[in-house]
C-alpha positions in Angstrom: 25.6 106.9 202.3 28.9 108.1 200.7 30.6 104.9 201.8 27.8 102.7 200.3 28.1 104.6 197.0 31.8 104.0 196.9 31.4 100.3 197.7 28.8 99.9 195.0 31.0 101.9 192.6 33.7 99.3 193.2 31.3 96.5 192.6 30.2 98.1 189.3 33.9 98.6 188.3 34.6 94.9 188.9 31.5 93.8 187.1 32.2 96.0 184.0 35.8 94.8 183.9 34.8 91.6 182.1 32.1 93.2 180.0 31.9 95.5 176.9 28.9 97.4 178.3 25.9 96.8 180.7 22.6 98.5 181.4 21.6 99.9 184.8 18.8 97.3 185.0 21.4 94.5 184.5 23.6 96.0 187.2 20.7 96.3 189.6 19.8 92.7 189.0 23.3 91.2 189.1 24.6 93.2 192.0 21.4 92.8 194.0 21.5 96.5 195.0 18.7 99.1 195.0 18.5 100.9 191.6 18.9 104.3 193.3 22.2 103.3 194.8 23.4 101.8 191.5 22.5 105.1 189.7 24.3 107.2 192.3 27.4 105.0 192.0 27.2 105.2 188.2 27.0 109.0 188.4 30.1 109.1 190.7 32.1 106.8 188.3 31.0 109.0 185.3 31.9 112.2 187.1 35.3 110.9 187.9 35.8 109.8 184.2 36.0 106.1 184.9 33.0 105.2 182.8 30.9 106.4 179.9 27.1 106.6 180.3 24.6 106.8 177.5 20.8 106.3 177.1 20.0 102.9 175.5 16.3 102.6 174.7 14.6 103.3 178.0 17.6 102.6 180.2 21.1 103.8 180.8 24.1 101.8 179.6 27.7 102.0 180.9 31.1 101.0 179.8 34.6 101.4 181.4 36.8 104.0 179.9 39.9 102.0 178.9 43.2 103.8 178.4 
């Protein structure tokens, strides 16, 4: 499971690289991954400081932390 979370985290990183921000629903749809796996990967990226997460309406949104 840890490997899958890391793989999806990389996919999320790549997807966010060309975007300002994206919702978890959009990621789930675009990456064709289970929502639970997307959420775990978002949590890992947020914990490591690579992304910022916030609640946007009834969903979570994410953006890369650019230095």
